[in-house]
N, C-alpha and C positions, 0 to 999 in steps of 0.2 A: 392381820389388819381387817377391820370391819368397815365396810363402806356402804352407805345407803344412798340411793338416788331416787328421788320422788319424780314421777313422770305423769303429771295430770293431763298432758297432751302428747301427741306424736312428734317428738323433737329428736334430733340426732343424739345417739347415746355414745359416749366415749368412756372407755375403761380407764380408771385412774392409773397414772404412771406408777410403776412399782408392783402392779399386779400382773404377774406373768403366768404362773400356774395357780389357778384359783377355782373356787366353786361360785356358782351364781344361783341365787334364790330369786325366782321370778314370781312376783305376787300380782295376780290379776283380779282387779275389781272394776274394770271398765272395759269397754270395747276397744279393740285395736285392729286396724286394717291389716290384711294379709301381707301387703307389700312392706309395710313398716315392720311387722313381726319378722319377716325374712331379713330385712336390713339389720335389725337388732341381733338376730341369731347369727348372722354372718360376722358381725362385729365381735360378738362374744368368742366365736371359734377362732377368728384371726388374732384376737388378743391373748389367747392361751387359756380360755376356760376349759377345764377338764371334767367338770361335773355340773350339770344343769338340773335344777329342781324347779318344777312349775307347780303353782298352787292357784286354785280359784277358777274363775270363768275361763273356759276354753283351754284349760291347762294341758290336755292331751294334744291339742293342736300345736301348742308351744313346744312340747316334747318332740313332736314330729319335725317341726321347723328347725330346731337345733340339730336334730339327726341329719336332715337334708343338707344343712349348711356344712356340717362336718364332712359328709360324703362328697359334696361339691369341692370342698377345700382340698381333697385328696383325689380329685378326678375320678371318683367312684372306683378307686383301685386300692392297692395296698397302702398301708400307713404304719408308721412306727408305733409300737404298742404304747409308748409313753406319751403319745399325742391323742390317744383315743378319748373321746368325750362321752362319758356316761350320762344318760338322761333318765329322769324319773318324773312322773306326774302324780299329783296328790289331790285327787278329785274330791273325795269324801272325808278328808281329814280336817281336824281343827287346825287353826293357824299355829297354835302352840306346839302341836305334834310335828308339823312339817318344819318348824324352826328348830326343834330339838333334833329331828332327823338330819337336817342340814348341818348341825354342829357335830353330831356324834356318829353318823352312819354314812359318811361319804369317802371313806378310805377304801377304794376298790382295787388298788394296786399298790405298788411300792412307793408311789408318789403320795406324799403327805400334803394335803391341801389345808393350809393354815388360813389363807386369805379368803374372805367371802365378800362378794358384791351382791347387794340386794337391790333389785330393780322393782320398784313399787309403782305399778300402773293402777293408780287409784285416784279418787276425787279429793282425798284429804291426806295431808302429810302426816306420817306417823313414825318418824325415825326413832323417837325416844322409846315408843312401845316395842318396836321390832328389835332394837338393840337390847333393851331390857330383857325381852324374852330370850334372845340369843345368849346373853351373858348368864342368865339364870338356868338355862338348859343343862 
């Protein structure tokens, strides 16, 4: 399942029903507050995101935010291997490259991640472009 969510403003994010073990591509083209970023990261971890990829402005900060949300979810202790959340950031890559990486390079364990949630923090909606890039990758 491919699911795109356009986020032109800081509004609550909910993961679509049916997405349990999934990857999330976070596209950043606008400023986002730290508290909101932490809320989104926590929601992703709680919903079952197992691979988070951040691209664009402040992408390394998003990477850290999801890492912290994962650690907090497990009380900074041990966790089951099949719940580990892999995170990457893609600071100097073209959008096409990171979309291709999201499609083909996110199998880090025995868990096969077929579903992808794209969170697009941008000023303009671009679902058709992102889905076209993903399907063509």
